[in-house]
Structure formats: structure tokens, C-alpha cells
C-alpha positions as CSV (number, residue, x, y, z in Angstrom):
1,X,-24.3,0.0,21.3
2,X,-24.7,-2.7,24.2
3,X,-21.0,-3.8,24.1
4,X,-20.0,-4.8,28.0
5,X,-18.1,-1.5,28.3
6,X,-15.9,1.1,26.5
7,X,-12.9,-1.1,26.1
8,X,-12.3,-4.7,24.9
9,X,-12.0,-7.4,27.1
10,X,-10.9,-10.9,26.8
11,X,-14.5,-11.8,26.8
12,X,-14.8,-10.4,23.7
13,X,-12.7,-13.1,22.2
14,X,-14.2,-16.0,23.9
15,X,-17.2,-17.0,21.4
16,X,-20.0,-16.1,23.7
17,X,-22.0,-13.1,23.9
18,X,-19.8,-10.3,23.9
19,X,-17.9,-11.3,21.2
20,X,-21.0,-11.8,18.9
21,X,-22.3,-7.9,20.1
22,X,-18.8,-6.9,19.0
23,X,-18.8,-8.6,15.9
24,X,-22.6,-7.7,15.0
25,X,-22.4,-4.2,16.3
26,X,-19.2,-3.1,15.4
27,X,-18.1,-5.0,12.5
28,X,-21.0,-5.9,10.9
29,X,-22.7,-2.8,11.4
30,X,-19.4,-1.1,9.3
31,X,-18.9,-3.6,6.9
32,X,-22.1,-5.3,5.8
33,X,-22.5,-5.4,2.4
34,X,-24.9,-8.3,1.2
35,X,-21.9,-10.9,1.3
36,X,-20.7,-10.6,5.2
37,X,-22.5,-13.5,6.9
38,X,-21.4,-13.4,10.4
39,X,-23.1,-16.8,11.4
40,X,-21.4,-18.7,8.9
41,X,-18.1,-20.4,8.8
42,X,-17.7,-20.0,5.2
43,X,-19.0,-17.5,2.4
44,X,-19.9,-18.4,-1.2
45,X,-18.5,-15.9,-3.6
46,X,-19.3,-15.1,-7.0
47,X,-16.4,-15.0,-9.5
48,X,-16.3,-14.4,-13.3
49,X,-15.0,-17.4,-15.3
50,X,-11.5,-15.5,-15.7
51,X,-8.3,-15.6,-14.3
52,X,-8.1,-15.0,-10.7
53,X,-5.7,-13.0,-8.6
54,X,-5.2,-13.5,-4.8
55,X,-3.2,-12.1,-2.3
56,X,-3.0,-11.7,1.4
57,X,-1.1,-8.8,4.1
58,X,-0.5,-8.0,7.5
59,X,-0.8,-4.6,9.0
60,X,0.9,-3.2,12.2
61,X,1.2,0.5,11.8
62,X,2.1,2.8,14.7
63,X,0.2,4.9,15.5
64,X,-3.0,3.4,14.4
65,X,-4.4,6.7,13.0
66,X,-1.8,9.0,11.3
67,X,-2.5,11.9,8.9
68,X,-4.3,10.6,5.7
69,X,-5.5,7.4,7.3
70,X,-5.7,4.8,9.6
71,X,-4.4,0.8,10.1
72,X,-8.2,0.5,8.7
73,X,-7.8,2.4,5.6
74,X,-4.5,1.2,5.1
75,X,-5.2,-2.5,5.3
76,X,-7.9,-2.0,2.1
77,X,-5.4,0.1,0.1
78,X,-2.3,-2.1,0.6
79,X,-4.2,-5.2,-0.3
80,X,-6.1,-4.2,-2.8
81,X,-3.3,-2.3,-4.3
82,X,-1.3,-5.3,-4.4
83,X,-4.1,-6.7,-7.2
84,X,-4.3,-3.4,-9.1
85,X,-0.6,-3.5,-9.8
86,X,-1.0,-7.0,-10.8
87,X,-3.5,-5.9,-13.4
88,X,-6.6,-7.3,-11.5
89,X,-10.1,-5.5,-10.3
90,X,-10.3,-6.1,-6.4
91,X,-13.5,-7.8,-5.7
92,X,-13.3,-9.4,-2.1
93,X,-11.4,-9.1,1.1
94,X,-11.2,-11.1,4.2
95,X,-10.3,-9.3,7.6
96,X,-8.9,-11.0,10.5
97,X,-8.6,-8.4,13.7
98,X,-6.0,-9.1,16.6
99,X,-7.6,-6.7,18.9
100,X,-5.4,-6.5,22.6
101,X,-7.4,-6.6,25.6
102,X,-8.4,-3.0,27.1
103,X,-8.7,-1.1,23.6
104,X,-10.7,1.6,23.2
105,X,-14.3,0.7,21.6
106,X,-14.7,4.2,20.3
107,X,-11.4,3.9,18.3
108,X,-12.1,0.6,17.2
109,X,-15.4,2.3,16.0
110,X,-13.0,4.5,14.1
111,X,-11.1,2.2,12.6
112,X,-13.4,-0.4,11.4
113,X,-15.4,2.8,10.0
114,X,-12.4,3.8,8.0
115,X,-11.9,0.6,6.5
116,X,-15.5,0.3,5.5
117,X,-15.8,3.6,3.9
118,X,-12.1,2.8,1.9
119,X,-13.6,-0.6,0.7
120,X,-17.0,1.0,-0.4
121,X,-15.1,3.8,-2.4
122,X,-13.1,1.2,-4.4
123,X,-16.3,-1.2,-5.0
124,X,-14.5,-4.1,-2.9
125,X,-16.5,-6.4,-0.6
126,X,-15.5,-7.6,3.1
127,X,-16.7,-11.2,2.6
128,X,-15.5,-12.7,5.7
129,X,-13.4,-12.2,8.9
130,X,-12.6,-13.3,12.3
131,X,-11.7,-11.3,15.8
132,X,-9.5,-12.8,18.4
133,X,-8.6,-10.6,21.3
134,X,-5.2,-11.2,23.0
135,X,-4.0,-10.8,26.5
136,X,-3.2,-7.0,27.7
137,X,0.6,-6.4,26.7
138,X,0.6,-8.8,23.8
139,X,-0.2,-6.7,20.9
140,X,0.0,-3.1,19.7
141,X,-3.5,-2.3,20.3
142,X,-4.9,-3.9,17.1
143,X,-3.6,-5.8,14.2
144,X,-5.2,-6.5,10.9
145,X,-4.6,-9.2,8.3
146,X,-6.5,-9.2,5.3
147,X,-6.7,-11.7,2.0
148,X,-7.9,-10.2,-1.2
149,X,-9.2,-11.7,-4.6
150,X,-9.5,-10.0,-7.7
151,X,-10.3,-10.8,-11.4
152,X,-7.2,-10.2,-14.0
153,X,-8.3,-7.2,-16.4
154,X,-5.2,-6.0,-18.1
155,X,-4.7,-6.6,-22.0
156,X,-1.0,-8.0,-22.0
157,X,1.1,-9.9,-19.4
158,X,2.9,-8.1,-16.7
159,X,5.8,-9.6,-15.3
160,X,9.6,-9.0,-14.7
161,X,10.3,-11.5,-17.4
162,X,8.7,-8.9,-19.9
163,X,11.3,-6.2,-18.9
164,X,14.1,-5.3,-21.4
165,X,17.0,-3.2,-21.8
166,X,16.4,0.2,-22.7
167,X,13.0,0.3,-20.9
168,X,11.8,3.5,-18.8
169,X,10.2,3.5,-15.2
170,X,7.9,6.0,-14.2
171,X,6.4,6.9,-10.7
172,X,2.9,8.0,-10.2
173,X,3.5,10.7,-7.8
174,X,5.6,12.0,-5.0
175,X,7.3,9.6,-2.7
176,X,8.2,9.3,1.0
177,X,5.0,10.9,2.1
178,X,3.3,7.8,3.9
179,X,6.4,7.4,5.8
180,X,7.2,10.8,6.9
181,X,3.5,11.2,7.7
182,X,3.8,8.2,10.2
183,X,7.1,8.8,11.7
184,X,5.7,12.5,12.6
185,X,2.4,11.2,13.8
186,X,4.5,9.5,16.5
187,X,6.0,12.6,17.5
188,X,9.4,10.7,18.6
189,X,11.7,13.8,17.4
190,X,9.4,16.7,18.8
191,X,8.5,17.4,15.1
192,X,5.2,18.6,13.8
193,X,4.1,19.0,9.9
194,X,1.3,19.1,7.6
195,X,2.4,16.1,5.5
196,X,0.0,13.6,4.9
197,X,0.2,10.0,4.0
198,X,-0.2,9.2,0.4
199,X,-2.5,6.0,1.2
200,X,-5.0,5.6,-1.5
201,X,-6.3,3.3,-4.0
202,X,-4.0,3.0,-7.0
203,X,-6.6,1.4,-9.2
204,X,-7.3,4.5,-11.3
205,X,-3.7,4.8,-12.1
206,X,-3.5,0.9,-13.2
207,X,-6.6,0.7,-15.1
208,X,-5.5,4.0,-17.0
209,X,-2.5,2.2,-18.2
210,X,-4.5,-1.0,-19.7
211,X,-5.0,1.2,-23.1
212,X,-1.5,2.0,-23.1
213,X,0.7,-0.8,-25.1
214,X,3.9,-1.8,-24.0
215,X,3.3,-1.6,-20.3
216,X,5.8,-4.3,-19.0
217,X,5.6,-4.2,-15.1
218,X,3.9,-2.4,-12.2
219,X,4.3,-2.4,-8.3
220,X,3.6,-0.6,-5.5
221,X,6.5,1.0,-3.8
222,X,5.8,0.3,0.0
223,X,8.2,-1.1,2.4
224,X,12.0,-0.2,1.3
225,X,10.4,2.4,-1.4
226,X,11.5,3.3,-4.8
227,X,15.1,1.9,-4.4
228,X,13.7,-1.6,-3.0
229,X,11.5,-2.2,-6.0
230,X,14.2,-1.1,-8.6
231,X,16.6,-3.7,-6.7
232,X,13.8,-6.1,-7.1
233,X,13.5,-5.5,-10.8
234,X,17.4,-5.4,-11.4
235,X,17.7,-8.7,-9.6
236,X,15.3,-10.2,-11.5
237,X,16.3,-9.2,-14.9
238,X,20.1,-8.4,-14.7
239,X,20.0,-5.0,-15.7
240,X,21.0,-1.9,-14.4
241,X,18.5,0.9,-13.4
242,X,19.8,4.5,-13.6
243,X,17.0,6.9,-11.7
244,X,17.2,10.6,-12.3
245,X,17.4,12.5,-9.2
246,X,16.0,15.8,-11.0
247,X,13.2,13.8,-12.2
248,X,11.9,12.0,-8.8
249,X,9.3,13.8,-7.4
250,X,9.7,14.4,-3.6
251,X,7.6,17.2,-1.8
252,X,9.7,19.8,-0.3
253,X,8.7,19.4,3.1
254,X,9.5,15.4,2.8
255,X,13.1,16.6,1.7
256,X,13.0,19.1,4.5
257,X,12.4,16.1,7.4
258,X,14.7,13.7,5.7
259,X,17.4,16.2,5.5
260,X,16.9,17.2,9.5
261,X,17.0,13.4,10.4
262,X,19.2,11.8,8.1
263,X,16.6,9.8,6.3
264,X,16.8,8.8,2.5
265,X,13.5,9.5,0.8
266,X,14.2,7.0,-1.9
267,X,14.1,4.4,0.6
268,X,10.5,5.4,2.4
269,X,7.5,3.7,2.1
270,X,4.6,5.0,-0.2
271,X,1.0,3.5,0.0
272,X,-0.5,5.4,-3.0
273,X,2.0,5.4,-5.8
274,X,3.0,2.9,-8.8
275,X,6.2,2.2,-10.1
276,X,6.1,1.1,-14.0
277,X,8.3,-0.2,-16.3
278,X,7.3,0.7,-19.8
279,X,8.7,0.3,-23.5
280,X,10.6,3.0,-24.7
281,X,7.9,4.0,-27.1
282,X,5.0,3.9,-24.5
283,X,6.6,6.1,-21.8
284,X,5.2,9.4,-23.3
285,X,1.3,7.9,-23.5
286,X,2.1,6.4,-20.3
287,X,3.1,9.3,-18.4
288,X,-0.2,11.4,-19.9
289,X,-2.7,8.6,-18.9
290,X,-1.3,9.2,-15.5
291,X,-1.4,13.0,-15.5
292,X,-5.1,13.2,-17.0
293,X,-6.0,11.8,-13.3
294,X,-5.8,13.9,-9.8
295,X,-4.1,11.1,-8.3
296,X,-1.3,11.1,-11.0
297,X,-0.9,14.7,-11.5
298,X,2.4,14.8,-10.6
299,X,3.9,11.4,-12.2
300,X,7.2,11.7,-13.8
301,X,9.7,9.7,-16.0
302,X,12.2,8.9,-13.6
303,X,14.4,6.2,-15.0
304,X,15.8,3.8,-17.8
305,X,17.3,0.2,-18.0
306,X,20.5,-0.7,-19.0
307,X,22.6,-3.7,-20.0
308,X,25.9,-2.5,-18.8
309,X,26.4,-2.1,-14.9
310,X,28.5,1.1,-14.4
311,X,28.2,1.1,-10.6
312,X,25.7,-1.6,-9.6
313,X,22.2,-2.6,-9.8
314,X,20.8,0.4,-8.8
315,X,22.2,4.0,-9.4
316,X,21.2,7.8,-9.1
317,X,22.5,10.3,-11.4
318,X,22.8,13.2,-9.5
319,X,21.6,16.7,-10.2
320,X,25.3,17.8,-10.8
321,X,26.0,15.3,-13.2
322,X,27.5,12.3,-11.3
323,X,26.5,8.8,-10.5
324,X,25.6,7.6,-6.8
325,X,25.5,3.9,-6.3
326,X,21.8,3.2,-4.2
327,X,22.3,-0.3,-2.0
328,X,19.8,-2.4,-1.3
329,X,18.1,-1.7,2.0
330,X,19.1,-3.8,5.0
331,X,17.9,-1.8,8.3
332,X,14.3,-0.9,8.5
333,X,14.7,3.0,8.5
334,X,11.2,3.1,9.8
335,X,9.7,0.1,11.5
336,X,5.8,-0.5,11.6
337,X,4.6,1.9,8.8
338,X,2.4,-0.5,7.5
């Protein structure tokens, strides 16, 4: 390592020697994969002659490192998961890093290494990138922005327009883990726990449903959690969604923290879960496909879509048999969780 010092300075973003060293000795060293050319203004990508999927995202999570991940791995999973639930196999990422002056190089190394490992595990190449250094006090240490390209592989159409009355909702695992993990890592409430973020690739989960006829739509419940996805579906289809409280998987530790601090797990972000809408006759097959995977062991059928609205777009059938209206999220209960 021949970087100027142990912390980022404005000189690392000025286009000169220090910036070249930063890119070559941190980013290229961890992300080089045969496609990353740090000397080029653009890069040629080899893409199959098929339907190309494209997405982009930004990441400002605090803290930058948390149990189960970091802003680096989160940037990979967040972007590639958006492609995966759209029916695509992710292929390439671009990476933009906005680094605050004074940021510790050792932490930057950990974050970029985490990002590179996550990309490698999925088989995604970081093909292009850019680095900017912000003056001290003008950022949260580091922000990342990523763009993803993939190839559509699902055998049928995936869209809210495909959703029908009587369709079934499934979730691939316990909800709220990521939101509570990040909140505890901030140590704002003097609480500690063993809850780890669920941040992970959902590609195995989405691939598993390609062999199941009747899959209508998939979404990863990130900001706004399960309820926000349900409201999106209800708004697009005009149908009511009734969720079953007893069926929705929530870890006891997440329930405990939510009860103590007044959070609702149904609105908390996940970063490694999938919500799927499937035809009624496909529900058991879809559930079985997920449960055969380590990432879907706790998958569950959690609700149904109806034409008649009893309470509103989204309601929860409670464990004692009542109905609770789940309002659309307005305030952000946990800002900067992704």
C-alpha cells in the first residue's frame, strides 16, 4: 500500500497520482475480474442476444458495517436482488463511490473487500466505476451508487398486471431482521442483541420458482417492508390483500425489540427476502421449492388477494380472528437502513 496516509484526503479525488493509487490499490485490487479496466472511459460488455434488464440504486446505510453485512455487500445484494425478482440473472455492476475526506482507508478496504466477495459469490462482474472525494463534513463517511445489468430468464411474464383475484402471497423467510440489526448496531437505545441482517442474494430463491407455473410477480421487501409491497400490489390491481398474522414469520428477538421500542415488524426493511404472488394452484409447489433451499427454510404462505375490500387495501387477520387495517407507510421508522 502506497497511499498517501491512512485516511482519505481531497487529493484522492483530484484525478492525480493519489487518486490513481486509491483506485488501483483498493478498488481494482478487490474488484478486478477481467472486465474492470481502470484506464478506460468506457467498457465493452458481452451480452446475450436476449431481453436485457437494467436497474440502479444508491446506498447510505448507517452504520457502514453491521452484523451480517456492510454497505459494500448491501450495494451488491440490493442491486442484484432487484434484477433477480424481475426474473433476471445479474451479470454486471457499475460502482460509484462518494468518499468523505478523512475516511479511514482500513475501513474502506474492508467495505470494498466485502463488496467484491459478495459480487464473486453471485458471479457478477464489477465492470465500471467512479470515485469522488467529498470535503470533510459533506458526507456520511462513504456513499455507494450501483447500476446493474442482467438477462431475463424467467419462463413467463412477471408483472403486477398478471395478478388475479384469489392469488396467494408467500414470503421466503422471517421479516424485519435487517431493519432491527441496523438499528441495534447504531446503539441509539442502549440495546444489544444477536440479530443479524438477512442481507443476501435472493437469486437462488427466484431461480427456484422458474420451474413453478403460475408465478405472477415477485418483489424484495426493502424500504417499507412487507406492508409497502402489499400496498403497491393492491394499488396496482384494485384488489384487497389480507395477510395472516399467525403465518407471517418474525423471529422472537425481532418481535421483542419491536414491542420494546414501538416498531411494527411488518414495515421494517428486509434485504434478503422475496414476496411472491402466485396462482392458487401453484402455492404449495412454490412453497416447497423455497423450503428446499437454505435461504427459504422458513418460507410461508401469508395471505390472499380478494376483490371485495372489507377494511381497505391491506388488512391483517389477527391471531384472535379480528381484522386490523394496515395503513400505507408515511414516516420512515428507521431512516438510512440501506
